[in-house]
N, CA, C, O and the ligand as a Tripos MOL2 file, in Angstrom:
@<TRIPOS>MOLECULE
protein
  313   311    79     0     0
PROTEIN
NO_CHARGES

@<TRIPOS>ATOM
      1 N         137.9620  103.4890   44.1850 N.3       1 MET1
      2 CA        136.8550  102.6780   43.7100 C.3       1 MET1
      3 C         136.6110  101.6160   44.7160 C.2       1 MET1
      4 O         135.4570  101.2480   44.9360 O.2       1 MET1
      5 N         137.7550  101.0330   45.4210 N.am      2 LYS2
      6 CA        137.5750  100.0230   46.3980 C.3       2 LYS2
      7 C         136.7770  100.5460   47.5410 C.2       2 LYS2
      8 O         135.8810   99.8700   48.0500 O.2       2 LYS2
      9 N         137.0870  101.7310   47.9480 N.am      3 TYR3
     10 CA        136.3850  102.3310   49.1040 C.3       3 TYR3
     11 C         134.9100  102.5370   48.7880 C.2       3 TYR3
     12 O         134.0720  102.3450   49.6690 O.2       3 TYR3
     13 N         134.5620  102.9210   47.5580 N.am      4 LEU4
     14 CA        133.1800  103.1400   47.1520 C.3       4 LEU4
     15 C         132.4050  101.8540   47.2970 C.2       4 LEU4
     16 O         131.2320  101.8880   47.6700 O.2       4 LEU4
     17 N         133.0440  100.6750   47.0050 N.am      5 ILE5
     18 CA        132.3590   99.3650   47.0690 C.3       5 ILE5
     19 C         132.1030   99.0660   48.5650 C.2       5 ILE5
     20 O         131.0340   98.5740   48.9250 O.2       5 ILE5
     21 N         133.1070   99.3730   49.4410 N.am      6 TRP6
     22 CA        132.9020   99.0800   50.9020 C.3       6 TRP6
     23 C         131.7930  100.0660   51.4870 C.2       6 TRP6
     24 O         131.0080   99.7220   52.3700 O.2       6 TRP6
     25 N         131.8130  101.2100   50.9550 N.am      7 LEU7
     26 CA        130.7690  102.1920   51.3870 C.3       7 LEU7
     27 C         129.3650  101.6580   51.1300 C.2       7 LEU7
     28 O         128.4630  101.6940   51.9670 O.2       7 LEU7
     29 N         129.2570  101.1600   49.9000 N.am      8 VAL8
     30 CA        127.8970  100.6710   49.4490 C.3       8 VAL8
     31 C         127.4950   99.4330   50.3980 C.2       8 VAL8
     32 O         126.3750   99.3150   50.8940 O.2       8 VAL8
     33 N         128.5390   98.5400   50.5820 N.am      9 VAL9
     34 CA        128.3110   97.3660   51.4250 C.3       9 VAL9
     35 C         127.8090   97.7490   52.8540 C.2       9 VAL9
     36 O         126.8300   97.2150   53.3750 O.2       9 VAL9
     37 N         128.5740   98.7330   53.4460 N.am     10 ILE10
     38 CA        128.2580   99.1710   54.7080 C.3      10 ILE10
     39 C         126.7910   99.8190   54.8520 C.2      10 ILE10
     40 O         126.0220   99.6140   55.7910 O.2      10 ILE10
     41 N         126.5640  100.6210   53.7650 N.am     11 LEU11
     42 CA        125.2140  101.3010   53.7800 C.3      11 LEU11
     43 C         124.0790  100.2650   53.5930 C.2      11 LEU11
     44 O         122.9860  100.4170   54.1390 O.2      11 LEU11
     45 N         124.3640   99.2370   52.8280 N.am     12 ALA12
     46 CA        123.3070   98.1950   52.5460 C.3      12 ALA12
     47 C         123.1780   97.4440   53.8690 C.2      12 ALA12
     48 O         122.0510   97.1240   54.2460 O.2      12 ALA12
     49 N         124.2730   97.1340   54.6150 N.am     13 ALA13
     50 CA        124.0810   96.4680   55.9460 C.3      13 ALA13
     51 C         123.3680   97.3090   56.9830 C.2      13 ALA13
     52 O         122.6070   96.7690   57.7860 O.2      13 ALA13
     53 N         123.5730   98.5280   56.9920 N.am     14 ILE14
     54 CA        122.8860   99.4320   57.9180 C.3      14 ILE14
     55 C         121.3790   99.4960   57.4580 C.2      14 ILE14
     56 O         120.5000   99.4310   58.3170 O.2      14 ILE14
     57 N         121.0860   99.6110   56.2290 N.am     15 TRP15
     58 CA        119.7920   99.6500   55.7030 C.3      15 TRP15
     59 C         119.0620   98.3850   56.0120 C.2      15 TRP15
     60 O         117.9120   98.4430   56.4480 O.2      15 TRP15
     61 N         119.6990   97.1830   55.8000 N.am     16 ALA16
     62 CA        119.0920   95.8900   55.9850 C.3      16 ALA16
     63 C         118.7920   95.7020   57.5790 C.2      16 ALA16
     64 O         117.7850   95.1280   57.9940 O.2      16 ALA16
     65 N         119.7510   96.2360   58.3720 N.am     17 PHE17
     66 CA        119.6030   96.1040   59.8110 C.3      17 PHE17
     67 C         118.3760   97.0270   60.3510 C.2      17 PHE17
     68 O         117.5920   96.6100   61.2040 O.2      17 PHE17
     69 N         118.2950   98.2240   59.8170 N.am     18 LYS18
     70 CA        117.1520   99.1120   60.1940 C.3      18 LYS18
     71 C         115.8860   98.5520   59.6820 C.2      18 LYS18
     72 O         114.8760   98.5980   60.3840 O.2      18 LYS18
     73 N         115.8740   98.0240   58.4970 N.am     19 ARG19
     74 CA        114.6680   97.4220   57.8600 C.3      19 ARG19
     75 C         114.1330   96.2110   58.6710 C.2      19 ARG19
     76 O         112.9310   96.0820   58.9060 O.2      19 ARG19
     77 N         115.0570   95.3470   59.0800 N.am     20 SER20
     78 CA        114.6980   94.1720   59.8390 C.3      20 SER20
     79 C         114.1640   94.5630   61.1680 C.2      20 SER20
     80 O         113.1820   93.9670   61.6110 O.2      20 SER20
     81 N         114.7510   95.5500   61.8630 N.am     21 ARG21
     82 CA        114.1920   96.0240   63.1330 C.3      21 ARG21
     83 C         112.8870   96.6470   62.9770 C.2      21 ARG21
     84 O         112.0250   96.4150   63.8240 O.2      21 ARG21
     85 N         112.6280   97.4500   61.9420 N.am     22 ARG22
     86 CA        111.3480   98.1280   61.6880 C.3      22 ARG22
     87 C         110.2850   97.0880   61.3230 C.2      22 ARG22
     88 O         109.1410   97.2360   61.7520 O.2      22 ARG22
     89 N         110.5900   96.1030   60.5950 N.am     23 ALA23
     90 CA        109.7380   95.0790   60.2070 C.3      23 ALA23
     91 C         109.1940   94.1940   61.3440 C.2      23 ALA23
     92 O         108.0730   93.6860   61.3330 O.2      23 ALA23
     93 N         110.0590   94.0690   62.2770 N.am     24 VAL24
     94 CA        109.7130   93.1210   63.4600 C.3      24 VAL24
     95 C         108.8420   93.8480   64.4400 C.2      24 VAL24
     96 O         107.9150   93.2760   65.0150 O.2      24 VAL24
     97 N         109.1560   95.1790   64.6410 N.am     25 LYS25
     98 CA        108.4660   96.0000   65.7960 C.3      25 LYS25
     99 C         106.9660   96.1620   65.5730 C.2      25 LYS25
    100 O         106.2090   95.7490   66.4520 O.2      25 LYS25
    101 N         106.4830   96.7150   64.5000 N.am     26 PRO26
    102 CA        105.0720   97.0370   64.4250 C.3      26 PRO26
    103 C         104.1260   95.9220   64.6260 C.2      26 PRO26
    104 O         103.1670   96.1460   65.3640 O.2      26 PRO26
    105 N         104.2510   94.6580   64.0420 N.am     27 PRO27
    106 CA        103.3190   93.5850   64.2540 C.3      27 PRO27
    107 C         103.3170   93.1310   65.7670 C.2      27 PRO27
    108 O         102.2860   92.7350   66.3100 O.2      27 PRO27
    109 N         104.5080   93.2090   66.4010 N.am     28 ALA28
    110 CA        104.5790   92.8230   67.7920 C.3      28 ALA28
    111 C         103.7250   93.7840   68.6390 C.2      28 ALA28
    112 O         103.0440   93.3760   69.5800 O.2      28 ALA28
    113 N         103.7830   94.9940   68.2930 N.am     29 GLU29
    114 CA        103.0020   95.9760   69.1190 C.3      29 GLU29
    115 C         101.4960   95.7660   68.9210 C.2      29 GLU29
    116 O         100.7210   95.9780   69.8540 O.2      29 GLU29
    117 N         101.0750   95.3570   67.7340 N.am     30 LYS30
    118 CA         99.7120   95.1870   67.3860 C.3      30 LYS30
    119 C          99.1210   93.9140   67.9950 C.2      30 LYS30
    120 O          98.0260   93.8990   68.5560 O.2      30 LYS30
    121 N          99.9540   92.7950   67.8420 N.am     31 SER31
    122 CA         99.3930   91.4660   68.2420 C.3      31 SER31
    123 C          99.3710   91.3640   69.6950 C.2      31 SER31
    124 O          98.4270   90.7820   70.2290 O.2      31 SER31
    125 N         100.3650   91.8980   70.4340 N.am     32 THR32
    126 CA        100.4010   91.6180   71.8830 C.3      32 THR32
    127 C          99.5050   92.7730   72.6290 C.2      32 THR32
    128 O          99.5210   93.9230   72.1900 O.2      32 THR32
    129 N          98.8390   92.4680   73.6060 N.am     33 PRO33
    130 CA         98.0900   93.4750   74.3910 C.3      33 PRO33
    131 C          99.0190   94.2200   75.2230 C.2      33 PRO33
    132 O         100.0690   93.6900   75.5870 O.2      33 PRO33
    133 N          98.6680   95.5840   75.6000 N.am     34 PRO34
    134 CA         99.6030   96.3710   76.3200 C.3      34 PRO34
    135 C         100.0740   95.6170   77.5730 C.2      34 PRO34
    136 O          99.2950   95.1090   78.3800 O.2      34 PRO34
    137 N         101.3800   95.5870   77.6670 N.am     35 VAL35
    138 CA        101.9730   94.9110   78.8740 C.3      35 VAL35
    139 C         102.0120   95.7800   80.0790 C.2      35 VAL35
    140 O         102.6560   96.8300   80.0990 O.2      35 VAL35
    141 N         101.3410   95.3490   81.0500 N.am     36 THR36
    142 CA        101.3260   95.9450   82.3300 C.3      36 THR36
    143 C         102.6420   95.6600   83.1350 C.2      36 THR36
    144 O         103.2390   94.6010   82.9380 O.2      36 THR36
    145 N         103.0950   96.5580   84.0120 N.am     37 PRO37
    146 CA        104.3390   96.3040   84.7640 C.3      37 PRO37
    147 C         104.2690   94.8860   85.5360 C.2      37 PRO37
    148 O         105.2000   94.0800   85.5000 O.2      37 PRO37
    149 N         103.0710   94.6720   86.2310 N.am     38 SER38
    150 CA        102.9280   93.4370   86.8460 C.3      38 SER38
    151 C         101.7300   92.7610   86.2540 C.2      38 SER38
    152 O         100.7060   93.3940   85.9960 O.2      38 SER38
    153 N         101.8570   91.4630   86.0350 N.am     39 ASN39
    154 CA        100.7510   90.6990   85.5550 C.3      39 ASN39
    155 C          99.6510   90.6220   86.4240 C.2      39 ASN39
    156 O          99.7840   90.0970   87.5300 O.2      39 ASN39
    157 N          98.4480   91.1410   86.0020 N.am     40 MET40
    158 CA         97.2590   91.0890   86.8350 C.3      40 MET40
    159 C          96.4630   89.8490   86.6410 C.2      40 MET40
    160 O          96.2410   89.3970   85.5180 O.2      40 MET40
    161 N          96.0190   89.2810   87.7720 N.am     41 VAL41
    162 CA         95.1440   88.0340   87.7110 C.3      41 VAL41
    163 C          93.8760   88.3660   88.4960 C.2      41 VAL41
    164 O          93.8530   89.2600   89.3420 O.2      41 VAL41
    165 N          92.8270   87.6130   88.1830 N.am     42 GLY42
    166 CA         91.6280   87.7720   88.9570 C.3      42 GLY42
    167 C          91.4370   86.6620   89.9020 C.2      42 GLY42
    168 O          91.8110   85.5220   89.6270 O.2      42 GLY42
    169 N          90.8630   86.9680   91.0090 N.am     43 CYS43
    170 CA         90.6160   85.9820   92.0560 C.3      43 CYS43
    171 C          89.4190   85.0340   91.5340 C.2      43 CYS43
    172 O          88.3280   85.4930   91.1970 O.2      43 CYS43
    173 N          89.7050   83.8180   91.5070 N.am     44 ALA44
    174 CA         88.6690   82.7650   90.9730 C.3      44 ALA44
    175 C          87.4980   82.7750   91.7720 C.2      44 ALA44
    176 O          86.4650   82.3180   91.2820 O.2      44 ALA44
    177 N          87.4980   83.2560   93.0030 N.am     45 HIS45
    178 CA         86.3400   83.1900   93.8930 C.3      45 HIS45
    179 C          85.5090   84.4880   93.8280 C.2      45 HIS45
    180 O          84.3070   84.4400   93.5680 O.2      45 HIS45
    181 N          86.1500   85.6390   94.0630 N.am     46 CYS46
    182 CA         85.4010   86.9070   94.0810 C.3      46 CYS46
    183 C          85.6640   87.7720   92.8900 C.2      46 CYS46
    184 O          84.9660   88.7740   92.7350 O.2      46 CYS46
    185 N          86.5960   87.4800   92.0460 N.am     47 GLY47
    186 CA         86.8880   88.1870   90.8520 C.3      47 GLY47
    187 C          87.7440   89.4640   91.0260 C.2      47 GLY47
    188 O          87.9170   90.2680   90.1100 O.2      47 GLY47
    189 N          88.2580   89.5930   92.2450 N.am     48 LEU48
    190 CA         89.1700   90.8090   92.4450 C.3      48 LEU48
    191 C          90.4450   90.6710   91.7290 C.2      48 LEU48
    192 O          91.0560   89.6020   91.7080 O.2      48 LEU48
    193 N          90.8830   91.8120   91.0990 N.am     49 HIS49
    194 CA         92.1660   91.7940   90.3470 C.3      49 HIS49
    195 C          93.2810   92.2250   91.2420 C.2      49 HIS49
    196 O          93.1700   93.1440   92.0540 O.2      49 HIS49
    197 N          94.3270   91.5390   91.0610 N.am     50 LEU50
    198 CA         95.4760   91.8490   91.9120 C.3      50 LEU50
    199 C          96.7450   91.3150   91.1750 C.2      50 LEU50
    200 O          96.6360   90.4490   90.3070 O.2      50 LEU50
    201 N          97.9520   91.8460   91.5350 N.am     51 PRO51
    202 CA         99.1550   91.4640   90.8140 C.3      51 PRO51
    203 C          99.3950   89.9440   91.0540 C.2      51 PRO51
    204 O          99.0870   89.4170   92.1230 O.2      51 PRO51
    205 N          99.9290   89.2930   90.0740 N.am     52 GLN52
    206 CA        100.1130   87.9100   90.2470 C.3      52 GLN52
    207 C         100.9930   87.4740   91.4460 C.2      52 GLN52
    208 O         100.7660   86.4540   92.0960 O.2      52 GLN52
    209 N         102.0090   88.3220   91.6860 N.am     53 GLU53
    210 CA        102.9730   87.9670   92.7550 C.3      53 GLU53
    211 C         102.3130   88.1260   94.1060 C.2      53 GLU53
    212 O         102.8260   87.6140   95.1010 O.2      53 GLU53
    213 N         101.2370   88.7910   94.1670 N.am     54 GLU54
    214 CA        100.4370   88.9240   95.5170 C.3      54 GLU54
    215 C          99.4520   87.8940   95.5940 C.2      54 GLU54
    216 O          99.0090   87.5740   96.6960 O.2      54 GLU54
    217 N          99.0240   87.2900   94.4530 N.am     55 ALA55
    218 CA         97.9450   86.3290   94.4530 C.3      55 ALA55
    219 C          98.2890   84.9980   95.1880 C.2      55 ALA55
    220 O          99.4540   84.6100   95.2710 O.2      55 ALA55
    221 N          97.3000   84.3500   95.6880 N.am     56 VAL56
    222 CA         97.4920   83.0100   96.1780 C.3      56 VAL56
    223 C          97.1560   82.0080   95.1030 C.2      56 VAL56
    224 O          96.0840   82.0570   94.5000 O.2      56 VAL56
    225 N          98.0500   81.1270   94.8750 N.am     57 THR57
    226 CA         97.9380   80.1920   93.7560 C.3      57 THR57
    227 C          97.1850   78.9000   94.2370 C.2      57 THR57
    228 O          97.5200   78.2980   95.2570 O.2      57 THR57
    229 N          96.2000   78.5380   93.4720 N.am     58 GLY58
    230 CA         95.4100   77.2900   93.7260 C.3      58 GLY58
    231 C          95.4770   76.4350   92.5560 C.2      58 GLY58
    232 O          95.9430   76.8380   91.4900 O.2      58 GLY58
    233 N          94.9900   75.1790   92.7420 N.am     59 ALA59
    234 CA         95.0140   74.1920   91.5860 C.3      59 ALA59
    235 C          94.0800   74.6810   90.4940 C.2      59 ALA59
    236 O          94.3140   74.3560   89.3300 O.2      59 ALA59
    237 N          93.0400   75.4400   90.7960 N.am     60 LYS60
    238 CA         92.0920   75.8710   89.7340 C.3      60 LYS60
    239 C          92.3960   77.3080   89.2570 C.2      60 LYS60
    240 O          91.8290   77.7600   88.2630 O.2      60 LYS60
    241 N          93.2210   77.9670   89.9130 N.am     61 GLY61
    242 CA         93.5190   79.3770   89.4670 C.3      61 GLY61
    243 C          94.0810   80.2500   90.5770 C.2      61 GLY61
    244 O          94.6380   79.7120   91.5340 O.2      61 GLY61
    245 N          93.9720   81.4560   90.5030 N.am     62 PHE62
    246 CA         94.5630   82.4150   91.4820 C.3      62 PHE62
    247 C          93.4350   82.9320   92.3770 C.2      62 PHE62
    248 O          92.2690   82.9960   91.9880 O.2      62 PHE62
    249 N          93.8460   83.3000   93.6010 N.am     63 TYR63
    250 CA         92.9530   83.8500   94.5710 C.3      63 TYR63
    251 C          93.5180   85.0130   95.2940 C.2      63 TYR63
    252 O          94.7400   85.1430   95.3540 O.2      63 TYR63
    253 N          92.7120   85.8740   95.8520 N.am     64 CYS64
    254 CA         93.1410   87.0790   96.4570 C.3      64 CYS64
    255 C          93.7180   86.8210   97.8870 C.2      64 CYS64
    256 O          94.5630   87.5470   98.4100 O.2      64 CYS64
    257 N          93.1710   85.7040   98.4650 N.am     65 SER65
    258 CA         93.6290   85.3540   99.8000 C.3      65 SER65
    259 C          93.4340   83.7780  100.0430 C.2      65 SER65
    260 O          92.7010   83.0710   99.3520 O.2      65 SER65
    261 N          94.1480   83.3670  101.0560 N.am     66 THR66
    262 CA         93.9710   81.8790  101.3490 C.3      66 THR66
    263 C          92.6330   81.5620  101.8060 C.2      66 THR66
    264 O          92.2100   80.4090  101.7160 O.2      66 THR66
    265 N          91.9000   82.5500  102.3150 N.am     67 GLU67
    266 CA         90.5000   82.3400  102.7900 C.3      67 GLU67
    267 C          89.6150   82.0400  101.5320 C.2      67 GLU67
    268 O          88.7370   81.1780  101.5740 O.2      67 GLU67
    269 N          89.8610   82.7380  100.4820 N.am     68 HIS68
    270 CA         88.9890   82.5090   99.3150 C.3      68 HIS68
    271 C          89.4250   81.2910   98.5830 C.2      68 HIS68
    272 O          88.5860   80.6710   97.9280 O.2      68 HIS68
    273 N          90.7290   80.8700   98.6360 N.am     69 ARG69
    274 CA         91.0870   79.6390   98.0280 C.3      69 ARG69
    275 C          90.4760   78.4410   98.8180 C.2      69 ARG69
    276 O          90.1250   77.4150   98.2360 O.2      69 ARG69
    277 N          90.3610   78.6100  100.1750 N.am     70 ALA70
    278 CA         89.7170   77.5380  100.9100 C.3      70 ALA70
    279 C          88.1610   77.5700  100.6960 C.2      70 ALA70
    280 O          87.5100   76.5260  100.7280 O.2      70 ALA70
    281 N          87.5930   78.7740  100.4810 N.am     71 ALA71
    282 CA         86.1430   78.9100  100.2060 C.3      71 ALA71
    283 C          85.7720   78.2840   98.8640 C.2      71 ALA71
    284 O          84.6620   77.7850   98.6800 O.2      71 ALA71
    285 N          86.7320   78.3230   97.9220 N.am     72 ALA72
    286 CA         86.5090   77.6890   96.5690 C.3      72 ALA72
    287 C          86.8310   76.2610   96.6410 C.2      72 ALA72
    288 O          86.7880   75.5970   95.6050 O.2      72 ALA72
    289 N          87.1470   75.7210   97.7550 N.am     73 LEU73
    290 CA         87.3950   74.3140   97.8640 C.3      73 LEU73
    291 C          88.6350   73.8490   97.1120 C.2      73 LEU73
    292 O          88.7170   72.7380   96.5890 O.2      73 LEU73
    293 N          89.6730   74.8500   97.0900 N.am     74 ASP74
    294 CA         90.8530   74.4990   96.2880 C.3      74 ASP74
    295 C          92.0120   74.4660   97.2580 C.2      74 ASP74
    296 O          91.9040   74.8500   98.4220 O.2      74 ASP74
    297 N          93.1420   73.9840   96.7230 N.am     75 ARG75
    298 CA         94.3000   73.8620   97.6190 C.3      75 ARG75
    299 C          95.5120   74.1830   96.8020 C.2      75 ARG75
    300 O          95.4600   74.1650   95.5720 O.2      75 ARG75
    301 N          96.5980   74.4750   97.4600 N.am     76 ASN76
    302 CA         97.8050   74.8690   96.8010 C.3      76 ASN76
    303 C          98.4090   73.5960   96.1120 C.2      76 ASN76
    304 O          98.6550   72.5690   96.7450 O.2      76 ASN76
    305 N          98.6240   73.7380   94.7940 N.am     77 PRO77
    306 CA         99.1450   72.6650   93.9920 C.3      77 PRO77
    307 C         100.6940   72.2770   94.4290 C.2      77 PRO77
    308 O         101.1730   71.1550   94.2640 O.2      77 PRO77
    309 N         101.3380   73.3110   94.9700 N.am     78 ALA78
    310 CA        102.7110   73.1980   95.2820 C.3      78 ALA78
    311 C         102.9960   72.3370   96.5290 C.2      78 ALA78
    312 O         104.1540   72.1600   96.9070 O.2      78 ALA78
    313 ZN         88.8290   86.7760   96.3370 Zn       79 ZN79
@<TRIPOS>BOND
     1     1     2 1
     2     2     3 1
     3     3     4 2
     4     3     5 am
     5     5     6 1
     6     6     7 1
     7     7     8 2
     8     7     9 am
     9     9    10 1
    10    10    11 1
    11    11    12 2
    12    11    13 am
    13    13    14 1
    14    14    15 1
    15    15    16 2
    16    15    17 am
    17    17    18 1
    18    18    19 1
    19    19    20 2
    20    19    21 am
    21    21    22 1
    22    22    23 1
    23    23    24 2
    24    23    25 am
    25    25    26 1
    26    26    27 1
    27    27    28 2
    28    27    29 am
    29    29    30 1
    30    30    31 1
    31    31    32 2
    32    31    33 am
    33    33    34 1
    34    34    35 1
    35    35    36 2
    36    35    37 am
    37    37    38 1
    38    38    39 1
    39    39    40 2
    40    39    41 am
    41    41    42 1
    42    42    43 1
    43    43    44 2
    44    43    45 am
    45    45    46 1
    46    46    47 1
    47    47    48 2
    48    47    49 am
    49    49    50 1
    50    50    51 1
    51    51    52 2
    52    51    53 am
    53    53    54 1
    54    54    55 1
    55    55    56 2
    56    55    57 am
    57    57    58 1
    58    58    59 1
    59    59    60 2
    60    59    61 am
    61    61    62 1
    62    62    63 1
    63    63    64 2
    64    63    65 am
    65    65    66 1
    66    66    67 1
    67    67    68 2
    68    67    69 am
    69    69    70 1
    70    70    71 1
    71    71    72 2
    72    71    73 am
    73    73    74 1
    74    74    75 1
    75    75    76 2
    76    75    77 am
    77    77    78 1
    78    78    79 1
    79    79    80 2
    80    79    81 am
    81    81    82 1
    82    82    83 1
    83    83    84 2
    84    83    85 am
    85    85    86 1
    86    86    87 1
    87    87    88 2
    88    87    89 am
    89    89    90 1
    90    90    91 1
    91    91    92 2
    92    91    93 am
    93    93    94 1
    94    94    95 1
    95    95    96 2
    96    95    97 am
    97    97    98 1
    98    98    99 1
    99    99   100 2
   100    99   101 am
   101   101   102 1
   102   102   103 1
   103   103   104 2
   104   103   105 am
   105   105   106 1
   106   106   107 1
   107   107   108 2
   108   107   109 am
   109   109   110 1
   110   110   111 1
   111   111   112 2
   112   111   113 am
   113   113   114 1
   114   114   115 1
   115   115   116 2
   116   115   117 am
   117   117   118 1
   118   118   119 1
   119   119   120 2
   120   119   121 am
   121   121   122 1
   122   122   123 1
   123   123   124 2
   124   123   125 am
   125   125   126 1
   126   126   127 1
   127   127   128 2
   128   127   129 am
   129   129   130 1
   130   130   131 1
   131   131   132 2
   132   131   133 am
   133   133   134 1
   134   134   135 1
   135   135   136 2
   136   135   137 am
   137   137   138 1
   138   138   139 1
   139   139   140 2
   140   139   141 am
   141   141   142 1
   142   142   143 1
   143   143   144 2
   144   143   145 am
   145   145   146 1
   146   146   147 1
   147   147   148 2
   148   147   149 am
   149   149   150 1
   150   150   151 1
   151   151   152 2
   152   151   153 am
   153   153   154 1
   154   154   155 1
   155   155   156 2
   156   155   157 am
   157   157   158 1
   158   158   159 1
   159   159   160 2
   160   159   161 am
   161   161   162 1
   162   162   163 1
   163   163   164 2
   164   163   165 am
   165   165   166 1
   166   166   167 1
   167   167   168 2
   168   167   169 am
   169   169   170 1
   170   170   171 1
   171   171   172 2
   172   171   173 am
   173   173   174 1
   174   174   175 1
   175   175   176 2
   176   175   177 am
   177   177   178 1
   178   178   179 1
   179   179   180 2
   180   179   181 am
   181   181   182 1
   182   182   183 1
   183   183   184 2
   184   183   185 am
   185   185   186 1
   186   186   187 1
   187   187   188 2
   188   187   189 am
   189   189   190 1
   190   190   191 1
   191   191   192 2
   192   191   193 am
   193   193   194 1
   194   194   195 1
   195   195   196 2
   196   195   197 am
   197   197   198 1
   198   198   199 1
   199   199   200 2
   200   199   201 am
   201   201   202 1
   202   202   203 1
   203   203   204 2
   204   203   205 am
   205   205   206 1
   206   206   207 1
   207   207   208 2
   208   207   209 am
   209   209   210 1
   210   210   211 1
   211   211   212 2
   212   211   213 am
   213   213   214 1
   214   214   215 1
   215   215   216 2
   216   215   217 am
   217   217   218 1
   218   218   219 1
   219   219   220 2
   220   219   221 am
   221   221   222 1
   222   222   223 1
   223   223   224 2
   224   223   225 am
   225   225   226 1
   226   226   227 1
   227   227   228 2
   228   227   229 am
   229   229   230 1
   230   230   231 1
   231   231   232 2
   232   231   233 am
   233   233   234 1
   234   234   235 1
   235   235   236 2
   236   235   237 am
   237   237   238 1
   238   238   239 1
   239   239   240 2
   240   239   241 am
   241   241   242 1
   242   242   243 1
   243   243   244 2
   244   243   245 am
   245   245   246 1
   246   246   247 1
   247   247   248 2
   248   247   249 am
   249   249   250 1
   250   250   251 1
   251   251   252 2
   252   251   253 am
   253   253   254 1
   254   254   255 1
   255   255   256 2
   256   255   257 am
   257   257   258 1
   258   258   259 1
   259   259   260 2
   260   259   261 am
   261   261   262 1
   262   262   263 1
   263   263   264 2
   264   263   265 am
   265   265   266 1
   266   266   267 1
   267   267   268 2
   268   267   269 am
   269   269   270 1
   270   270   271 1
   271   271   272 2
   272   271   273 am
   273   273   274 1
   274   274   275 1
   275   275   276 2
   276   275   277 am
   277   277   278 1
   278   278   279 1
   279   279   280 2
   280   279   281 am
   281   281   282 1
   282   282   283 1
   283   283   284 2
   284   283   285 am
   285   285   286 1
   286   286   287 1
   287   287   288 2
   288   287   289 am
   289   289   290 1
   290   290   291 1
   291   291   292 2
   292   291   293 am
   293   293   294 1
   294   294   295 1
   295   295   296 2
   296   295   297 am
   297   297   298 1
   298   298   299 1
   299   299   300 2
   300   299   301 am
   301   301   302 1
   302   302   303 1
   303   303   304 2
   304   303   305 am
   305   305   306 1
   306   306   307 1
   307   307   308 2
   308   307   309 am
   309   309   310 1
   310   310   311 1
   311   311   312 2
@<TRIPOS>SUBSTRUCTURE
     1 MET1         2 RESIDUE 1 A MET
     2 LYS2         6 RESIDUE 1 A LYS
     3 TYR3        10 RESIDUE 1 A TYR
     4 LEU4        14 RESIDUE 1 A LEU
     5 ILE5        18 RESIDUE 1 A ILE
     6 TRP6        22 RESIDUE 1 A TRP
     7 LEU7        26 RESIDUE 1 A LEU
     8 VAL8        30 RESIDUE 1 A VAL
     9 VAL9        34 RESIDUE 1 A VAL
    10 ILE10       38 RESIDUE 1 A ILE
    11 LEU11       42 RESIDUE 1 A LEU
    12 ALA12       46 RESIDUE 1 A ALA
    13 ALA13       50 RESIDUE 1 A ALA
    14 ILE14       54 RESIDUE 1 A ILE
    15 TRP15       58 RESIDUE 1 A TRP
    16 ALA16       62 RESIDUE 1 A ALA
    17 PHE17       66 RESIDUE 1 A PHE
    18 LYS18       70 RESIDUE 1 A LYS
    19 ARG19       74 RESIDUE 1 A ARG
    20 SER20       78 RESIDUE 1 A SER
    21 ARG21       82 RESIDUE 1 A ARG
    22 ARG22       86 RESIDUE 1 A ARG
    23 ALA23       90 RESIDUE 1 A ALA
    24 VAL24       94 RESIDUE 1 A VAL
    25 LYS25       98 RESIDUE 1 A LYS
    26 PRO26      102 RESIDUE 1 A PRO
    27 PRO27      106 RESIDUE 1 A PRO
    28 ALA28      110 RESIDUE 1 A ALA
    29 GLU29      114 RESIDUE 1 A GLU
    30 LYS30      118 RESIDUE 1 A LYS
    31 SER31      122 RESIDUE 1 A SER
    32 THR32      126 RESIDUE 1 A THR
    33 PRO33      130 RESIDUE 1 A PRO
    34 PRO34      134 RESIDUE 1 A PRO
    35 VAL35      138 RESIDUE 1 A VAL
    36 THR36      142 RESIDUE 1 A THR
    37 PRO37      146 RESIDUE 1 A PRO
    38 SER38      150 RESIDUE 1 A SER
    39 ASN39      154 RESIDUE 1 A ASN
    40 MET40      158 RESIDUE 1 A MET
    41 VAL41      162 RESIDUE 1 A VAL
    42 GLY42      166 RESIDUE 1 A GLY
    43 CYS43      170 RESIDUE 1 A CYS
    44 ALA44      174 RESIDUE 1 A ALA
    45 HIS45      178 RESIDUE 1 A HIS
    46 CYS46      182 RESIDUE 1 A CYS
    47 GLY47      186 RESIDUE 1 A GLY
    48 LEU48      190 RESIDUE 1 A LEU
    49 HIS49      194 RESIDUE 1 A HIS
    50 LEU50      198 RESIDUE 1 A LEU
    51 PRO51      202 RESIDUE 1 A PRO
    52 GLN52      206 RESIDUE 1 A GLN
    53 GLU53      210 RESIDUE 1 A GLU
    54 GLU54      214 RESIDUE 1 A GLU
    55 ALA55      218 RESIDUE 1 A ALA
    56 VAL56      222 RESIDUE 1 A VAL
    57 THR57      226 RESIDUE 1 A THR
    58 GLY58      230 RESIDUE 1 A GLY
    59 ALA59      234 RESIDUE 1 A ALA
    60 LYS60      238 RESIDUE 1 A LYS
    61 GLY61      242 RESIDUE 1 A GLY
    62 PHE62      246 RESIDUE 1 A PHE
    63 TYR63      250 RESIDUE 1 A TYR
    64 CYS64      254 RESIDUE 1 A CYS
    65 SER65      258 RESIDUE 1 A SER
    66 THR66      262 RESIDUE 1 A THR
    67 GLU67      266 RESIDUE 1 A GLU
    68 HIS68      270 RESIDUE 1 A HIS
    69 ARG69      274 RESIDUE 1 A ARG
    70 ALA70      278 RESIDUE 1 A ALA
    71 ALA71      282 RESIDUE 1 A ALA
    72 ALA72      286 RESIDUE 1 A ALA
    73 LEU73      290 RESIDUE 1 A LEU
    74 ASP74      294 RESIDUE 1 A ASP
    75 ARG75      298 RESIDUE 1 A ARG
    76 ASN76      302 RESIDUE 1 A ASN
    77 PRO77      306 RESIDUE 1 A PRO
    78 ALA78      310 RESIDUE 1 A ALA
    79 ZN79       313 GROUP 0 **** ****
């Protein structure tokens, strides 16, 4: 009888664990947009999309090149 109680407790724990994981996952998939491997940003001057790590950072946003950052009369905030 003692083992039966433990079996019920363990099964309940597994069920609760699975339920909590299942309850968390679907809303996260729906609410967040599809995640791209690298975060894409648009050039604030010409609108070209490029990975954020390749973009030039300016005070007003991201740029595809330092020339476009200069053309937008922006400068590096760092
Ligand atoms: Zn550009």
